[in-house]
C-alpha positions in Angstrom: 0.0 0.0 0.0 1.2 3.5 -0.8 0.4 5.9 2.0 0.1 9.6 1.0 0.8 12.0 3.9 2.2 15.4 4.8 2.8 16.5 8.4 1.4 20.0 7.4 -2.1 18.6 7.8 -1.5 18.5 11.5 -1.0 22.3 11.8 -4.6 23.4 12.6 -7.0 22.5 15.4 -10.0 23.8 17.3 -10.2 23.1 21.1 -12.7 20.3 21.7 -13.3 19.6 18.0 -13.5 15.8 17.2 -11.6 16.3 13.9 -8.2 16.7 15.5 -4.6 16.3 14.6 -4.3 13.5 17.2 -6.4 11.1 15.1 -3.9 11.3 12.3 -0.8 11.1 14.6 -2.1 7.9 16.2 -2.7 6.3 12.8 0.8 7.3 11.7 2.4 5.7 14.7 0.6 2.4 13.9 1.2 2.4 10.2 4.9 3.1 10.5 5.1 -0.3 12.3 4.4 -1.9 8.9 6.1 -1.9 5.6 4.4 0.7 3.3 5.6 3.1 0.7 5.2 6.7 1.7 4.8 9.7 -0.5 4.4 13.4 0.2 1.6 15.3 -1.7 1.7 18.8 -3.2 -1.0 21.4 -3.4 -3.7 20.9 -6.0 -4.2 23.9 -8.3 -7.3 26.1 -8.4 -8.3 24.6 -11.7 -8.6 21.2 -10.0 -10.9 22.7 -7.4 -13.1 24.5 -9.9 -13.9 21.3 -11.8 -16.3 20.4 -8.9 -16.7 23.6 -6.8 -18.0 27.1 -7.7 -15.6 30.1 -7.9 -17.7 31.5 -5.0 -16.9 28.6 -2.7 -13.2 28.7 -3.6 -13.1 32.4 -2.7 -15.0 31.8 0.5 -12.6 29.2 1.7 -9.7 31.5 0.8 -11.1 34.5 2.5 -12.9 32.8 5.4 -16.3 34.2 4.3 -18.2 30.9 4.8 -20.4 30.0 7.7 -20.8 26.5 9.1 -21.0 25.8 12.8 -19.0 22.5 12.5 -16.4 23.9 10.1 -14.2 26.7 11.6 -12.1 29.0 9.6 -8.3 28.9 10.2 -5.9 31.4 8.6 -4.1 28.6 6.6 -7.1 26.4 5.8 -7.2 27.2 2.1 -3.7 25.9 1.5 -4.3 22.9 3.8 -7.5 22.0 2.0 -5.6 22.3 -1.3 -3.0 19.9 0.1 -5.6 17.4 1.2 -7.1 17.5 -2.3 -3.6 17.2 -3.8 -3.0 14.1 -1.7 -6.2 12.5 -3.1 -5.1 13.3 -6.6 -1.7 11.8 -6.0 -3.4 8.7 -4.6 -5.5 8.4 -7.7 -2.4 8.7 -9.9 -0.6 6.0 -7.9 -3.7 3.8 -8.4 -3.6 4.3 -12.1 0.1 3.1 -12.0 -1.0 -0.1 -10.5 -0.5 0.6 -6.8 -3.4 0.9 -4.3 -3.0 4.1 -2.4 -4.4 5.7 0.7 -4.5 9.4 1.4 -4.0 9.9 5.2 -4.8 13.6 5.4 -7.1 16.1 6.9 -9.3 18.0 6.4 -11.8 15.4 5.1 -14.0 16.2 2.2 -17.1 14.2 1.4 -19.6 16.7 2.9 -18.3 19.6 0.9 -20.8 20.3 -1.9 -20.5 22.2 -5.1 -21.0 25.5 -3.4 -21.1 24.7 0.3 -18.6 24.1 3.2 -20.0 21.8 5.8 -19.3 18.9 8.3 -15.6 19.5 8.8 -15.1 19.6 5.0 -13.8 22.6 2.9 -13.2 21.0 -0.5 -14.4 17.6 -1.6 -11.1 15.7 -1.9 -12.3 12.6 -3.6 -14.5 14.5 -6.0 -11.6 16.7 -7.0 -9.4 13.6 -7.7 -12.1 11.8 -9.6 -12.9 14.8 -11.8 -9.2 15.2 -12.6 -8.9 11.6 -13.6 -11.9 11.9 -15.9 -10.5 15.1 -17.4 -7.0 13.8 -18.0 -6.9 12.3 -21.4 -3.6 10.6 -20.6 -5.4 8.4 -18.0 -8.1 7.2 -20.4 -10.6 6.9 -17.5 -14.2 7.1 -18.7 -16.1 5.5 -15.8 -15.4 5.8 -12.1 -17.1 4.0 -9.2 -17.1 5.8 -5.8 -17.7 3.8 -2.6 -18.3 5.7 0.6 -18.4 3.7 3.8 -18.1 6.6 6.3 -20.9 6.5 8.9 -22.3 9.8 7.5 -23.8 10.1 4.1 -21.4 11.6 1.5 -23.9 14.3 0.6 -21.3 16.6 -1.0 -20.1 13.9 -3.3 -23.7 13.1 -4.3 -24.3 16.8 -4.9 -21.3 17.1 -7.2 -21.8 13.9 -9.3 -25.6 13.3 -9.3 -26.7 12.8 -12.9 -23.1 12.4 -14.2 -23.3 9.2 -16.3 -19.5 8.7 -16.0 -19.8 8.1 -12.2 -21.7 5.6 -10.0 -21.7 6.6 -6.3 -22.6 4.2 -3.5 -22.8 5.3 0.1 -23.3 3.1 3.2 -24.3 5.3 6.2 -26.2 5.5 9.4 -29.7 6.9 9.2 -31.0 8.9 11.0 -27.8 10.7 11.4 -26.0 13.9 10.2 -26.5 15.4 7.6 -29.9 13.8 7.3 -29.6 13.0 3.5 -29.1 9.8 1.6 -32.5 8.3 2.5 -33.2 7.0 -1.1 -31.3 6.1 -4.2 -31.7 8.3 -7.2 -30.1 8.5 -10.7 -26.5 7.3 -10.4 -26.4 7.6 -6.6 -27.0 4.4 -4.5 -27.8 5.0 -0.9 -27.8 2.3 1.8 -29.4 4.0 4.8 -28.6 1.7 7.7 -30.3 1.8 11.1 -28.3 2.7 14.3 -26.6 -0.3 15.9 -26.2 -2.1 12.6 -23.9 -5.1 13.2 -21.1 -6.3 11.1 -23.0 -9.1 9.2 -25.7 -6.6 8.1 -23.2 -4.0 7.1 -21.1 -6.4 5.1 -24.2 -7.7 3.3 -25.0 -4.1 2.3 -21.4 -3.7 1.2 -21.6 -6.8 -0.9 -24.7 -5.6 -2.6 -23.1 -2.2 -3.3 -20.0 -3.8 -4.8 -22.1 -6.0 -7.1 -23.9 -3.0 -8.4 -20.6 -1.1 -8.9 -19.2 -4.1 -10.7 -22.1 -4.1 -13.2 -21.2 -0.4 -14.0 -17.8 -1.7 -15.3 -15.7 1.1 -13.8 -12.1 1.8 -14.8 -11.2 3.2 -11.4 -12.5 2.8 -7.9 -12.4 5.7 -5.5 -13.1 5.0 -1.8 -14.2 7.5 0.9 -12.8 5.6 3.9 -14.5 6.6 7.1 -14.0 4.8 10.4 -16.8 6.3 12.4 -19.2 3.3 12.0 -17.1 1.7 14.7 -19.1 0.8 17.8 -16.9 3.0 20.1 -17.1 6.2 18.0 -18.3 9.1 20.2 -20.5 10.9 17.6 -22.3 7.9 15.9 -24.3 4.9 17.0 -23.2 2.0 14.8 -22.0 -1.5 15.7 -18.8 -2.3 13.7 -15.8 -4.0 15.3 -12.2 -3.3 14.6 -11.9 -6.5 12.7 -14.9 -5.4 10.5 -12.6 -2.9 8.8 -10.3 -5.8 7.8 -13.3 -7.5 6.3 -14.3 -4.2 4.5 -10.7 -3.9 3.1 -10.7 -7.5 2.0 -14.1 -7.2 0.3 -12.8 -4.1 -1.6 -9.5 -5.7 -2.5 -11.3 -8.9 -3.8 -13.6 -6.7 -5.8 -10.6 -5.0 -7.5 -9.1 -8.4 -8.2 -12.3 -9.6 -9.8 -13.0 -6.4 -11.7 -10.0 -6.4 -13.9 -8.9 -3.8 -16.4 -6.7 -5.1 -19.2 -5.9 -8.2 -17.1 -4.8 -6.2 -14.1 -6.7 -5.5 -10.9 -9.1 -2.5 -11.0 -7.1 0.6 -9.9 -8.2 1.7 -6.5 -7.4 4.7 -4.2 -8.8 5.6 -0.8 -9.2 8.9 0.9 -9.6 9.3 4.6 -12.9 10.8 5.8 -14.2 10.5 9.4 -13.4 8.4 12.5 -13.1 9.8 16.0 -12.8 7.0 18.5 -9.9 6.0 20.7 -9.5 3.0 18.5 -9.4 5.0 15.3 -5.8 4.0 14.5 -6.5 0.3 15.1 -9.5 0.5 12.7 -7.3 2.1 10.0 -4.5 -0.5 10.6 -7.1 -3.3 10.2 -8.4 -1.9 7.0 -5.0 -1.2 5.4 -3.6 -4.6 6.4 -6.3 -6.3 4.4 -4.5 -5.2 1.3 -1.4 -7.2 2.0 
C-alpha cells in the first residue's frame, strides 16, 4: 500500500473539535510499524478545485467568508485544504500506475458540496481527484465508481456527481444521522441507509450488494471514501462495527478489485480518509490497510 501524507495537515486545530490532529498522529504511529511506501503530496491547483466547486466557494474558503458551525475558519485552511485535495489526486495517480494508495490527510472532504462548506469539510477531496482523472486524457478513464463507507452520508459527493453518467456513487451510512440526507437512491447515486446499531453481518451484506452494483457499472477506477466512524466506540455515531470489521471491508474491496479487472490487471483503487473519532481509530485504520497485503 502507498500511503500519502504530509505533516502539514497537523497544523490546525480547534479546542474540543473531534476532527483533531491527534487522530492522524495515532494512525501514523501504527502504520509506521508496517512496511508501506510513503509519498508526500503537493497542493492541487485552483483549476482542479473548480472542476467540482464554484468560484464563489473557492473564494469563500480562501477569505474565510463561509459559515458552518461545524467547520471553523483557520488562517491557513485554504492551503491545507488544497494539500488534502492534492493528496487525493496523488493517490488516484498511484492507483492508475497499479499501486493501491491511501490518502491519510485532513481536512476530510465528502460533505463539501459544489457551493457549500460543511461537516468538517472545505473542499471535496475525492470528487476533485475523480474529476481530474476523468478530465486527464492521458489516464483514459471514462467510468469511475465511488464507494463511501463513512458513517455519515457523502452528501457533498452526491451533490457534485448526481446525474453524471461517468460516475456511479454508493454510500453506506447510518440513518437517522447527520446530515440527514441519503435516504433514497436516485439516478447514479446508490444510498444504503442503515439503522443505528447495525452489526457487522448486516453492514457487510450491504457492502456486498453495493459492490455487485458497482461491478455491473464496469468502472475503470474505484475511489473509496474511507471513514472509520461506524465503529461501535465512535463518540458521535451509533453503529456496531468492530475493529476486525474494517479488515473485512478492506478484504471485500481488494477482492472486488481483483475480480473487476482492467486489461488483465486489478481494477485501480485509491482511498481517501474521511471520518473516525474513537480512541481505537488508529487500530481501525490499521485493520483496513492490512487487508490489502
